[in-house]
C-alpha positions as CSV (number, residue, x, y, z in Angstrom):
1,M,123.2,105.6,105.0
2,K,119.9,107.3,104.2
3,V,117.6,104.6,102.8
4,L,114.2,105.0,101.2
5,I,111.9,101.9,101.5
6,T,108.6,100.9,99.9
7,G,106.5,98.0,101.2
8,S,107.5,98.9,104.7
9,T,104.3,97.4,106.2
10,G,104.7,94.0,104.5
11,L,106.1,90.8,106.0
12,I,109.7,91.7,105.0
13,G,109.5,95.4,105.3
14,S,108.0,95.5,108.8
15,A,111.0,93.5,110.0
16,L,113.5,95.3,107.9
17,V,112.8,98.9,108.9
18,P,113.7,98.5,112.6
19,Y,116.7,96.3,111.7
20,L,118.1,99.0,109.4
21,A,117.5,101.6,112.0
22,A,119.4,99.5,114.6
23,C,122.3,99.2,112.1
24,G,122.6,102.9,112.1
25,H,120.8,103.7,108.8
26,E,118.3,106.6,108.5
27,V,115.1,105.1,107.1
28,V,112.5,107.1,105.1
29,R,109.3,105.2,104.2
30,L,107.4,105.7,101.0
31,L,103.8,105.3,102.1
32,R,100.4,105.3,100.5
33,T,98.4,106.8,103.4
34,D,98.9,108.5,106.8
35,V,102.4,109.8,106.1
36,P,104.2,110.9,109.3
37,Q,106.7,113.8,109.2
38,G,110.0,112.6,107.7
39,D,108.4,110.1,105.3
40,A,107.1,110.5,101.8
41,S,103.9,109.4,99.9
42,W,103.1,107.7,96.6
43,Y,99.9,106.4,94.9
44,P,101.1,104.0,92.2
45,E,97.5,103.3,91.0
46,R,97.2,107.0,90.2
47,N,100.7,107.2,88.8
48,K,101.6,109.8,91.5
49,I,104.6,110.1,93.7
50,D,105.5,112.9,96.1
51,L,109.2,112.6,96.4
52,P,111.2,115.8,96.9
53,R,113.9,116.1,94.3
54,D,116.4,117.2,96.9
55,I,115.7,114.4,99.3
56,N,119.3,113.2,99.0
57,I,119.0,109.5,99.7
58,D,121.8,107.0,99.4
59,A,119.8,103.9,98.6
60,V,116.3,102.6,97.8
61,I,114.8,99.3,98.8
62,H,111.7,98.6,96.8
63,L,109.5,95.8,98.3
64,A,106.0,96.9,97.4
65,G,103.6,94.6,95.5
66,A,100.2,93.0,95.9
67,N,100.2,89.7,97.9
68,I,100.2,86.9,95.3
69,A,98.7,84.3,97.7
70,E,96.0,86.4,99.3
71,K,93.1,85.6,96.9
72,R,92.2,83.3,94.1
73,W,93.7,84.4,90.8
74,T,90.8,85.9,88.8
75,N,91.7,87.9,85.7
76,R,91.2,91.1,87.8
77,R,93.5,89.8,90.6
78,K,96.2,88.8,88.1
79,A,96.1,92.3,86.6
80,L,96.5,93.8,90.1
81,I,99.4,91.5,90.9
82,R,101.1,92.5,87.7
83,D,100.4,96.2,87.8
84,S,101.4,96.7,91.4
85,R,104.8,95.4,90.6
86,V,105.5,96.5,87.0
87,D,103.8,99.9,87.0
88,G,104.8,100.7,90.6
89,T,108.5,100.0,89.8
90,R,108.3,102.1,86.6
91,L,106.9,105.0,88.5
92,L,109.5,104.7,91.3
93,V,112.5,104.3,88.9
94,Q,111.4,107.3,86.9
95,A,111.3,109.4,90.0
96,L,114.7,108.2,91.2
97,T,116.3,109.1,87.9
98,E,115.1,112.7,88.3
99,L,116.6,113.2,91.8
100,N,119.6,115.4,92.3
101,P,121.7,113.7,93.4
102,I,120.5,110.3,92.3
103,P,120.8,107.4,94.8
104,K,123.8,105.1,94.5
105,T,121.8,101.9,95.0
106,L,118.4,100.3,94.2
107,L,117.5,97.0,95.7
108,S,114.2,96.0,94.0
109,A,112.1,93.0,94.9
110,S,111.6,90.1,92.5
111,A,110.9,86.4,93.1
112,I,112.3,82.9,92.4
113,G,109.1,82.4,90.5
114,I,111.1,83.7,87.6
115,Y,112.6,80.3,87.2
116,G,109.3,78.5,86.9
117,D,108.7,74.8,87.6
118,R,112.1,73.1,87.2
119,G,111.6,69.7,88.9
120,D,114.8,68.5,90.6
121,D,117.1,70.8,88.6
122,V,119.2,73.1,90.7
123,V,119.0,76.7,89.4
124,D,121.0,79.8,90.4
125,E,121.3,83.4,89.1
126,D,122.8,82.3,85.8
127,S,120.1,79.8,85.0
128,E,117.7,80.1,82.1
129,L,114.5,81.9,82.9
130,S,111.0,80.3,82.4
131,N,107.8,81.5,80.8
132,G,104.2,81.7,82.2
133,F,102.3,84.1,84.4
134,L,104.7,84.4,87.3
135,P,107.9,84.2,85.3
136,D,106.7,86.8,82.8
137,I,105.7,89.2,85.6
138,C,109.1,88.8,87.3
139,K,110.8,89.4,84.0
140,E,108.8,92.6,83.4
141,W,109.3,93.6,87.0
142,E,113.1,93.4,86.7
143,M,113.1,95.0,83.3
144,E,111.6,98.2,84.8
145,T,114.7,98.7,86.9
146,H,116.9,98.9,83.8
147,P,116.5,102.7,83.4
148,A,118.1,103.1,86.8
149,K,121.2,101.2,85.6
150,H,121.5,103.5,82.6
151,V,121.9,106.5,84.8
152,G,124.6,104.8,87.0
153,I,122.5,103.4,89.9
154,R,123.7,100.0,91.2
155,V,120.6,97.8,90.8
156,V,120.1,94.5,92.6
157,N,117.0,92.3,91.9
158,L,116.1,90.5,95.0
159,R,114.8,87.1,93.9
160,T,113.0,86.0,97.1
161,G,111.9,82.6,98.1
162,L,109.5,81.4,100.8
163,V,110.0,83.6,103.8
164,L,109.7,81.7,107.1
165,S,107.8,83.8,109.7
166,Q,104.7,83.0,111.7
167,N,103.6,86.6,111.2
168,G,102.4,86.1,107.7
169,G,103.3,84.6,104.3
170,M,102.8,81.0,103.4
171,L,104.1,79.7,106.7
172,G,101.6,81.9,108.6
173,R,98.8,80.4,106.5
174,M,100.1,76.8,107.1
175,L,100.2,77.0,110.9
176,P,96.5,76.8,111.9
177,P,95.8,73.4,110.3
178,F,99.2,72.1,111.6
179,H,98.3,73.2,115.1
180,F,95.1,71.2,114.9
181,G,96.9,68.1,113.7
182,F,95.9,68.4,110.0
183,G,99.3,69.0,108.6
184,A,99.5,67.6,105.1
185,T,101.9,66.9,102.2
186,I,100.8,68.7,99.1
187,G,100.4,66.7,95.9
188,S,103.2,64.3,95.3
189,G,105.4,66.0,98.0
190,T,108.4,65.8,95.6
191,Q,108.2,69.5,94.6
192,Y,111.1,71.6,96.0
193,M,110.5,74.5,98.3
194,S,113.3,77.2,98.5
195,W,112.9,79.0,101.8
196,I,114.7,81.5,104.0
197,A,114.3,82.6,107.6
198,I,113.0,86.1,108.2
199,D,116.1,87.0,110.2
200,D,118.4,85.8,107.4
201,I,116.5,87.8,104.7
202,I,116.8,91.1,106.5
203,C,120.4,90.5,107.3
204,A,121.0,89.5,103.6
205,I,119.4,92.7,102.4
206,N,121.6,94.8,104.6
207,H,124.6,92.8,103.4
208,I,123.7,93.5,99.8
209,L,123.1,97.1,100.6
210,T,126.6,97.5,102.0
211,H,128.5,95.3,99.4
212,D,128.8,97.2,96.2
213,T,130.1,94.2,94.2
214,L,126.7,92.6,94.3
215,V,124.7,93.6,91.2
216,G,121.9,92.2,89.1
217,P,119.8,89.2,90.3
218,V,120.6,87.8,93.7
219,N,118.7,84.8,95.1
220,L,117.4,85.3,98.6
221,V,117.0,81.7,99.7
222,A,118.8,79.4,102.2
223,P,121.4,77.1,100.7
224,N,119.4,73.9,101.6
225,P,116.0,73.7,99.9
226,V,113.8,70.7,100.7
227,D,110.9,69.0,99.1
228,N,107.4,69.5,100.3
229,H,107.2,66.1,102.1
230,K,110.3,66.9,104.2
231,F,109.1,70.5,104.8
232,T,105.7,69.1,106.1
233,K,107.3,66.5,108.3
234,T,109.8,69.0,109.7
235,L,107.1,71.5,110.5
236,G,105.0,68.9,112.2
237,M,108.0,67.7,114.3
238,V,108.8,71.3,115.4
239,L,105.2,71.9,116.4
240,H,104.9,68.4,118.0
241,R,101.9,67.7,115.8
242,P,101.2,64.8,113.4
243,A,101.5,65.5,109.7
244,I,100.2,62.3,108.2
245,F,97.7,63.6,105.6
246,R,98.1,64.3,101.9
247,V,96.2,66.7,99.7
248,P,96.0,65.3,96.2
249,S,97.1,67.6,93.3
250,F,93.6,67.7,91.8
251,C,92.2,69.0,95.1
252,V,94.7,71.8,95.1
253,K,93.8,72.8,91.6
254,V,90.1,72.7,92.3
255,L,90.4,74.7,95.5
256,F,93.0,77.3,94.4
257,G,93.0,77.1,90.6
258,E,96.1,78.5,88.8
259,M,97.4,80.0,92.0
260,G,97.6,76.5,93.7
261,D,99.3,75.0,90.6
262,M,102.0,77.6,90.6
263,L,102.6,78.3,94.3
264,L,101.9,74.9,95.8
265,L,102.6,72.3,93.2
266,S,105.5,73.7,91.1
267,S,109.1,72.8,92.1
268,T,111.9,75.4,92.2
269,R,115.2,74.2,93.7
270,V,117.2,77.4,94.0
271,H,120.8,78.0,95.2
272,P,122.0,81.4,96.5
273,S,125.2,81.4,94.5
274,K,125.9,85.1,94.7
275,L,125.3,85.4,98.5
276,V,127.5,82.4,99.1
277,A,130.3,83.8,96.9
278,S,130.1,87.1,98.8
279,E,130.7,85.3,102.0
280,F,127.3,86.1,103.5
281,Q,126.8,83.9,106.7
282,F,123.4,82.3,107.1
283,R,122.3,82.1,110.7
284,Y,119.7,79.5,109.9
285,P,120.9,77.4,106.9
286,Q,119.0,74.3,108.0
287,L,115.1,74.1,107.9
288,E,114.6,72.7,111.4
289,D,116.7,75.4,113.1
290,A,115.0,78.1,110.9
291,L,111.5,76.9,111.8
292,C,112.3,76.6,115.5
293,H,113.7,80.2,115.6
294,S,110.9,81.6,113.4
295,L,108.1,80.1,115.5
296,I,109.6,81.0,118.8
297,T,110.7,84.6,118.1
298,S,108.5,85.9,115.3
């Protein structure tokens, strides 16, 4: 299968590209700079995409978007987070609908942030969506894939949770304080964290790519979410470090503002119903095993 991928240098994309190649797929990267022969270029902020109309690709995996946890959410940063997802997806989908032939499949990134803060409630792909900054962006993001559906492209919205890899993401940011013995429960510690091992997410994306029955939203999370207190204790145990501290909620809000409230204090307990129903086999369904593998092999 010939697969076009955006976001190939990100946390997921950098692991996915070699995996797809090892599975026998031909990978074409859609890059912003330094485009090697065989790849293509685009500049979403300029509404420009250089994609040959006769490229003849079978599938597209769209992962590009500004890092939501990289900087404090100023109004300018929030605009960048939104525009990099919504406008970038619009540009890409428009280009795909003009190809001849059009690709058969589009897997487009989204996030479990679309469900909002749900406390202890278990949510899946059929659950009601929430409102707010992140849920609204995710809804817009997914909506921009609808024109692809209208021309007959199979569209899957990859609602991704916390990806476990020491190479980046939230876990990468958590490791330094844990290594120095300053691991801490965040807020009350009762907020649920829906996570997935990096190996499982790249295997799941390939599974979705090759299973035509999977359409619409698909939750990319392990089947066993845990609360923040258990996550903290498990990570400390795996690293053989104490994790006895607690960061009060008000400190999180002072330090990180709206970003801290939404990313660290909100609770989203997500079940991967569609993946389970499609008989996808998780290699690391339990947090301790996932952390041990991620921290040893990442």
